[in-house]
N, C-alpha and C positions, 0 to 999 in steps of 0.2 A: 256656816255653809248649810244649805238645805239639801234634802234628798233629791234623787233624780225625779223628774216629772215624766209620767208615762203618757201616752197619747190621749187617754181618756181624762186626764186632769188630775188624777190621784197622785199622792206623793209615793215615794219609794217605800215608806213604812207601811203603806196601805196595800201594797202589791201582793197578791196571792201567788205562791209558788207551789206548783203541783209536783210532788216527789213520788207519786205513786208509780209512775213509769220507769223509775230508775231501777236498772237491772242489778247493778253491783253496789259495793259500799261507796259512800260519798268521798271517802279518802282512801288512797291506796295504802296497803300495809307496808309497802317499802318504796321509797322514791328512787328514781334513776341514779341520783348521786350517791346513794347508799349501797351501791353495788361495786363489784370489782371493776367492771367497765367504767363506772363513774369516777373511780379513783385512778383511772388510767392503767389498770392492770391488764394483762393479756387475757384473752378468752380461753387459752388452752388450759387443760386441767392438770398437766404435768410439765414440769421444766426439766425433767431428766436429761433430754438431749442437750439442752443448754448447759446444764451443769456439767455433763461429761465433756463437752467441747471447751468449756472455759475452766476446767480444773488447772490448778497450778502445776508446774513441772515437778515439784517435789512430791506430788501425789502419785507418781508412777505406779 
């Protein structure tokens, strides 16, 4: 399989890519699936209310 052909007839290997206007890093430091939200976790920082509501009866 050959590279993409750009409108001026050059192949993909000959294409120039200008990265000087890139503001940030090319790759993010953390992906969205590497966060608590990506794992399906809740966005709240504390589960104290849930723990108190769900405590077993023998914990009175």
